C-alpha positions in Angstrom: 19.1 6.9 14.6 16.5 8.6 17.2 13.0 8.0 17.2 10.5 9.1 14.5 6.9 9.1 14.5 4.9 8.6 11.1 1.2 9.3 11.0 -1.4 10.6 8.5 -0.8 14.2 8.2 -3.5 16.0 10.3 -4.7 20.2 9.9 -2.2 20.9 13.2 0.4 20.0 11.3 0.4 22.6 8.8 2.3 25.6 10.8 5.2 23.2 11.4 5.1 21.5 8.0 5.3 24.9 6.5 8.3 25.6 8.3 10.3 22.3 7.0 9.0 23.4 3.5 10.5 26.9 4.1 13.8 25.4 5.2 14.0 22.6 2.2 12.6 25.1 -0.2 10.2 22.7 -2.0 7.7 24.2 -2.8 6.5 27.6 -1.5 5.0 26.7 2.3 2.1 28.6 1.5 0.7 26.4 -0.9 0.4 24.0 1.8 -3.1 24.6 3.3 -4.7 24.5 0.0 -3.3 21.0 -1.5 -4.2 19.4 2.1 -7.3 20.3 2.3 -9.1 17.9 -0.2 -7.4 15.2 2.0 -8.4 16.5 5.3 -11.5 16.8 4.2 -11.8 13.2 2.8 -12.6 14.4 -1.0 -9.0 13.0 -2.0 -7.5 9.7 -2.2 -3.7 11.4 -1.4 -1.8 9.7 0.8 -0.1 12.6 3.4 2.4 11.6 6.0 4.1 13.7 8.5 7.4 12.5 10.4 7.1 13.9 14.1 10.0 14.3 16.0 9.8 14.9 19.7 6.0 16.8 19.1 7.4 18.4 15.7 6.7 17.7 12.4 10.0 17.5 11.2 9.1 15.7 7.3 6.2 15.2 5.0 5.6 12.3 2.4 2.9 12.9 -0.2 1.9 11.1 -2.9 -1.4 10.7 -5.4 -2.5 7.5 -7.6 -1.6 7.8 -11.0 -4.8 8.4 -13.3 -6.1 5.9 -15.8 -3.8 2.9 -14.4 -4.3 0.0 -11.7 -2.6 0.4 -8.7 0.2 3.2 -9.6 0.9 5.8 -7.4 3.2 8.9 -7.4 5.3 10.8 -4.9 4.9 14.3 -5.3 6.9 15.4 -2.4 9.3 14.5 0.2 11.1 16.8 2.2 12.6 16.5 5.8 13.6 19.2 7.8 17.7 19.5 6.8 18.6 19.2 10.7 17.4 16.1 10.5 18.9 14.5 7.4 21.4 11.5 7.7 19.6 10.0 10.5 17.4 7.5 8.3 13.9 9.7 8.8 14.0 10.0 5.0 13.9 6.5 4.5 11.6 5.7 7.2 9.1 8.2 5.7 9.2 6.6 2.1 9.2 3.0 4.0 5.7 3.9 5.5 4.3 5.4 2.1 5.0 2.1 0.8 4.1 -0.1 3.6 0.0 2.1 3.5 0.1 1.8 -0.2 1.3 -2.2 -0.3 -1.5 -2.9 2.4 -4.1 -0.9 -0.1 -3.4 -3.0 -2.6 -1.5 -0.9 -4.8 1.2 -2.2 -6.4 4.1 0.5 -7.8 5.6 4.1 -7.0 6.9 6.4 -8.8 8.8 9.4 -8.1 10.0 12.2 -10.6 13.0 14.2 -10.2 15.3 16.2 -11.8 18.9 15.5 -13.4 20.1 18.9 -11.7 23.2 19.0 -9.7 21.3 20.4 -6.7 18.9 17.2 -7.3 22.0 14.6 -7.6 21.4 13.7 -3.4 17.7 13.1 -4.3 19.0 10.8 -7.0 21.4 8.8 -5.0 19.1 8.7 -1.9 15.9 7.4 -4.0 18.5 4.5 -5.5 19.5 3.9 -2.0 16.1 2.9 -1.1 15.2 1.1 -3.7 14.3 2.3 -6.4 15.6 2.4 -9.8 15.6 4.6 -12.8 13.5 3.8 -15.3 13.2 6.9 -17.5 14.6 10.1 -18.5 12.8 12.4 -20.6 15.5 15.1 -22.0 15.7 19.2 -21.4 12.1 18.6 -19.6 12.5 21.1 -16.5 14.6 23.2 -19.0 17.6 23.1 -21.7 20.1 20.5 -19.6 17.5 19.5 -17.1 16.1 16.1 -17.6 13.6 14.6 -16.0 14.4 11.1 -13.8 11.8 8.6 -13.8 12.3 6.4 -10.8 9.9 3.4 -9.9 9.8 0.6 -7.1 7.2 -2.7 -7.0 5.4 -2.7 -4.0 
């Protein structure tokens, strides 16, 4: 694995991370500045991490605390530019988020995904990095497309 640096996301990362989002189609890249603004302003407890490769953003991880719980967080987004898939960078990004949450005294990290065929790789990835399928809500996203909830104790 080539070296990758993982750090808290900064405003200057936005253009590069928008490129990651465009390449992955995780969510519309134009939403990123608005989603990041509360964290950059210190108004949100959200955890945003950027994976840097050669000084350029290569990926992101975004986690939020689950309301009305004690120490439970949800990984709302994980994206890695396709050029860097299969090199352990996604696992490193998840491990960095887990480490920060664990160090802050949090106890559980959840990930919601889809049962659709285009998400099969994501499901295999989460299982490979130690997440267990905890729940499945049938037909959640659409008819025949279940919501799968993965969990990992921190």
